[in-house]
mmCIF file of the C-alpha atoms, coordinates in Angstrom:
data_MODEL
# 
_entry.id   MODEL 
# 
loop_
_atom_site.group_PDB 
_atom_site.id 
_atom_site.type_symbol 
_atom_site.label_atom_id 
_atom_site.label_alt_id 
_atom_site.label_comp_id 
_atom_site.label_asym_id 
_atom_site.label_entity_id 
_atom_site.label_seq_id 
_atom_site.pdbx_PDB_ins_code 
_atom_site.Cartn_x 
_atom_site.Cartn_y 
_atom_site.Cartn_z 
_atom_site.occupancy 
_atom_site.B_iso_or_equiv 
_atom_site.pdbx_formal_charge 
_atom_site.auth_seq_id 
_atom_site.auth_comp_id 
_atom_site.auth_asym_id 
_atom_site.auth_atom_id 
_atom_site.pdbx_PDB_model_num 
ATOM 1  C CA . MET A 1 1  ? -38.907 -17.995 -43.867 1.00 0.00 ? 1  MET A CA 1 
ATOM 2  C CA . LEU A 1 2  ? -35.764 -16.359 -45.180 1.00 0.00 ? 2  LEU A CA 1 
ATOM 3  C CA . PHE A 1 3  ? -34.474 -14.799 -41.962 1.00 0.00 ? 3  PHE A CA 1 
ATOM 4  C CA . ALA A 1 4  ? -35.691 -15.288 -38.412 1.00 0.00 ? 4  ALA A CA 1 
ATOM 5  C CA . ASP A 1 5  ? -33.964 -13.746 -35.433 1.00 0.00 ? 5  ASP A CA 1 
ATOM 6  C CA . GLY A 1 6  ? -30.942 -12.861 -37.580 1.00 0.00 ? 6  GLY A CA 1 
ATOM 7  C CA . HIS A 1 7  ? -30.414 -16.445 -38.768 1.00 0.00 ? 7  HIS A CA 1 
ATOM 8  C CA . ILE A 1 8  ? -30.908 -18.092 -42.125 1.00 0.00 ? 8  ILE A CA 1 
ATOM 9  C CA . ASN A 1 9  ? -33.304 -20.984 -41.694 1.00 0.00 ? 9  ASN A CA 1 
ATOM 10 C CA . ILE A 1 10 ? -33.323 -23.573 -44.467 1.00 0.00 ? 10 ILE A CA 1 
ATOM 11 C CA . SER A 1 11 ? -34.618 -27.112 -44.473 1.00 0.00 ? 11 SER A CA 1 
ATOM 12 C CA . ALA A 1 12 ? -32.258 -30.021 -43.931 1.00 0.00 ? 12 ALA A CA 1 
ATOM 13 C CA . ASP A 1 13 ? -33.945 -31.433 -47.055 1.00 0.00 ? 13 ASP A CA 1 
ATOM 14 C CA . ALA A 1 14 ? -32.472 -28.695 -49.278 1.00 0.00 ? 14 ALA A CA 1 
ATOM 15 C CA . PRO A 1 15 ? -30.351 -30.208 -52.078 1.00 0.00 ? 15 PRO A CA 1 
ATOM 16 C CA . ILE A 1 16 ? -26.567 -30.325 -51.595 1.00 0.00 ? 16 ILE A CA 1 
ATOM 17 C CA . LEU A 1 17 ? -24.436 -28.772 -54.345 1.00 0.00 ? 17 LEU A CA 1 
ATOM 18 C CA . HIS A 1 18 ? -20.855 -30.128 -54.390 1.00 0.00 ? 18 HIS A CA 1 
ATOM 19 C CA . ASN A 1 19 ? -17.983 -29.063 -56.619 1.00 0.00 ? 19 ASN A CA 1 
ATOM 20 C CA . TRP A 1 20 ? -19.822 -25.765 -57.134 1.00 0.00 ? 20 TRP A CA 1 
ATOM 21 C CA . MET A 1 21 ? -18.664 -22.456 -58.536 1.00 0.00 ? 21 MET A CA 1 
ATOM 22 C CA . ARG A 1 22 ? -20.241 -19.184 -59.573 1.00 0.00 ? 22 ARG A CA 1 
ATOM 23 C CA . THR A 1 23 ? -20.938 -18.851 -63.262 1.00 0.00 ? 23 THR A CA 1 
ATOM 24 C CA . SER A 1 24 ? -23.245 -16.731 -65.362 1.00 0.00 ? 24 SER A CA 1 
ATOM 25 C CA . ARG A 1 25 ? -25.460 -16.647 -68.362 1.00 0.00 ? 25 ARG A CA 1 
ATOM 26 C CA . SER A 1 26 ? -27.656 -13.560 -68.594 1.00 0.00 ? 26 SER A CA 1 
ATOM 27 C CA . ALA A 1 27 ? -27.725 -13.632 -64.773 1.00 0.00 ? 27 ALA A CA 1 
ATOM 28 C CA . ALA A 1 28 ? -25.478 -14.981 -62.016 1.00 0.00 ? 28 ALA A CA 1 
ATOM 29 C CA . CYS A 1 29 ? -26.053 -18.652 -61.161 1.00 0.00 ? 29 CYS A CA 1 
ATOM 30 C CA . LEU A 1 30 ? -24.217 -21.672 -59.789 1.00 0.00 ? 30 LEU A CA 1 
ATOM 31 C CA . THR A 1 31 ? -23.066 -24.858 -61.467 1.00 0.00 ? 31 THR A CA 1 
ATOM 32 C CA . GLY A 1 32 ? -22.091 -28.082 -59.767 1.00 0.00 ? 32 GLY A CA 1 
ATOM 33 C CA . MET A 1 33 ? -22.999 -31.667 -58.908 1.00 0.00 ? 33 MET A CA 1 
ATOM 34 C CA . VAL A 1 34 ? -26.322 -31.965 -57.068 1.00 0.00 ? 34 VAL A CA 1 
ATOM 35 C CA . TRP A 1 35 ? -27.588 -34.570 -54.601 1.00 0.00 ? 35 TRP A CA 1 
ATOM 36 C CA . ASP A 1 36 ? -31.054 -34.842 -53.027 1.00 0.00 ? 36 ASP A CA 1 
ATOM 37 C CA . HIS A 1 37 ? -32.738 -32.560 -55.574 1.00 0.00 ? 37 HIS A CA 1 
ATOM 38 C CA . PRO A 1 38 ? -36.535 -32.805 -55.243 1.00 0.00 ? 38 PRO A CA 1 
ATOM 39 C CA . THR A 1 39 ? -37.256 -32.956 -59.001 1.00 0.00 ? 39 THR A CA 1 
ATOM 40 C CA . LEU A 1 40 ? -34.064 -34.377 -60.548 1.00 0.00 ? 40 LEU A CA 1 
ATOM 41 C CA . PRO A 1 41 ? -33.531 -38.120 -60.089 1.00 0.00 ? 41 PRO A CA 1 
ATOM 42 C CA . GLY A 1 42 ? -30.233 -39.649 -59.049 1.00 0.00 ? 42 GLY A CA 1 
ATOM 43 C CA . GLY A 1 43 ? -27.245 -38.168 -57.280 1.00 0.00 ? 43 GLY A CA 1 
ATOM 44 C CA . GLY A 1 44 ? -24.167 -36.484 -58.650 1.00 0.00 ? 44 GLY A CA 1 
ATOM 45 C CA . ARG A 1 45 ? -26.000 -34.911 -61.570 1.00 0.00 ? 45 ARG A CA 1 
ATOM 46 C CA . SER A 1 46 ? -24.267 -31.887 -63.141 1.00 0.00 ? 46 SER A CA 1 
ATOM 47 C CA . ILE A 1 47 ? -26.581 -28.857 -63.148 1.00 0.00 ? 47 ILE A CA 1 
ATOM 48 C CA . ILE A 1 48 ? -26.737 -25.121 -63.693 1.00 0.00 ? 48 ILE A CA 1 
ATOM 49 C CA . THR A 1 49 ? -29.084 -23.497 -61.195 1.00 0.00 ? 49 THR A CA 1 
ATOM 50 C CA . SER A 1 50 ? -31.704 -20.875 -61.801 1.00 0.00 ? 50 SER A CA 1 
ATOM 51 C CA . ASP A 1 51 ? -30.712 -17.245 -61.170 1.00 0.00 ? 51 ASP A CA 1 
ATOM 52 C CA . LEU A 1 52 ? -28.668 -16.725 -58.006 1.00 0.00 ? 52 LEU A CA 1 
ATOM 53 C CA . CYS A 1 53 ? -30.346 -14.483 -55.421 1.00 0.00 ? 53 CYS A CA 1 
ATOM 54 C CA . LEU A 1 54 ? -28.132 -14.993 -52.361 1.00 0.00 ? 54 LEU A CA 1 
ATOM 55 C CA . LEU A 1 55 ? -24.779 -16.667 -51.742 1.00 0.00 ? 55 LEU A CA 1 
ATOM 56 C CA . VAL A 1 56 ? -23.452 -16.911 -48.170 1.00 0.00 ? 56 VAL A CA 1 
ATOM 57 C CA . GLU A 1 57 ? -20.312 -19.007 -48.476 1.00 0.00 ? 57 GLU A CA 1 
ATOM 58 C CA . ASP A 1 58 ? -19.388 -18.701 -44.780 1.00 0.00 ? 58 ASP A CA 1 
ATOM 59 C CA . LEU A 1 59 ? -22.728 -20.302 -43.836 1.00 0.00 ? 59 LEU A CA 1 
ATOM 60 C CA . GLY A 1 60 ? -22.667 -22.765 -46.724 1.00 0.00 ? 60 GLY A CA 1 
ATOM 61 C CA . VAL A 1 61 ? -25.985 -21.739 -48.268 1.00 0.00 ? 61 VAL A CA 1 
ATOM 62 C CA . ALA A 1 62 ? -27.261 -20.304 -51.528 1.00 0.00 ? 62 ALA A CA 1 
ATOM 63 C CA . ARG A 1 63 ? -30.712 -19.179 -52.660 1.00 0.00 ? 63 ARG A CA 1 
ATOM 64 C CA . THR A 1 64 ? -31.730 -19.306 -56.300 1.00 0.00 ? 64 THR A CA 1 
ATOM 65 C CA . ASN A 1 65 ? -35.030 -18.277 -57.876 1.00 0.00 ? 65 ASN A CA 1 
ATOM 66 C CA . SER A 1 66 ? -36.348 -21.798 -57.398 1.00 0.00 ? 66 SER A CA 1 
ATOM 67 C CA . ARG A 1 67 ? -34.877 -23.123 -54.139 1.00 0.00 ? 67 ARG A CA 1 
ATOM 68 C CA . TRP A 1 68 ? -32.312 -23.121 -51.341 1.00 0.00 ? 68 TRP A CA 1 
ATOM 69 C CA . TYR A 1 69 ? -29.092 -25.124 -51.674 1.00 0.00 ? 69 TYR A CA 1 
ATOM 70 C CA . ARG A 1 70 ? -26.745 -26.341 -48.980 1.00 0.00 ? 70 ARG A CA 1 
ATOM 71 C CA . LEU A 1 71 ? -23.219 -25.865 -50.298 1.00 0.00 ? 71 LEU A CA 1 
ATOM 72 C CA . GLY A 1 72 ? -20.741 -28.696 -50.191 1.00 0.00 ? 72 GLY A CA 1 
ATOM 73 C CA . ARG A 1 73 ? -17.134 -28.243 -51.195 1.00 0.00 ? 73 ARG A CA 1 
ATOM 74 C CA . PRO A 1 74 ? -16.456 -25.584 -53.834 1.00 0.00 ? 74 PRO A CA 1 
ATOM 75 C CA . TYR A 1 75 ? -14.861 -26.322 -57.187 1.00 0.00 ? 75 TYR A CA 1 
ATOM 76 C CA . GLY A 1 76 ? -11.153 -27.085 -56.888 1.00 0.00 ? 76 GLY A CA 1 
ATOM 77 C CA . SER A 1 77 ? -11.333 -27.766 -53.148 1.00 0.00 ? 77 SER A CA 1 
ATOM 78 C CA . THR A 1 78 ? -9.243  -30.645 -51.830 1.00 0.00 ? 78 THR A CA 1 
ATOM 79 C CA . HIS A 1 79 ? -11.004 -30.614 -48.428 1.00 0.00 ? 79 HIS A CA 1 
ATOM 80 C CA . SER A 1 80 ? -13.836 -32.996 -47.597 1.00 0.00 ? 80 SER A CA 1 
ATOM 81 C CA . SER A 1 81 ? -17.156 -31.466 -46.601 1.00 0.00 ? 81 SER A CA 1 
# 
């Protein structure tokens, strides 16, 4: 469920995207290093996501056409997540 009672509810199993930033091709998307992706083996793999549908930086979540992502630290950040 996307929203329930005014909250975004995503699974704790959603992949984590670290060192992320917004980018674009023919549509907005994200790029970054992914961990815990359900179909891509290994951790720390560099990816470009499918089309970006929702980005809520304050809550640390993003929704693409294919899945939810939990956002780690953004590109250029010196803070640990």
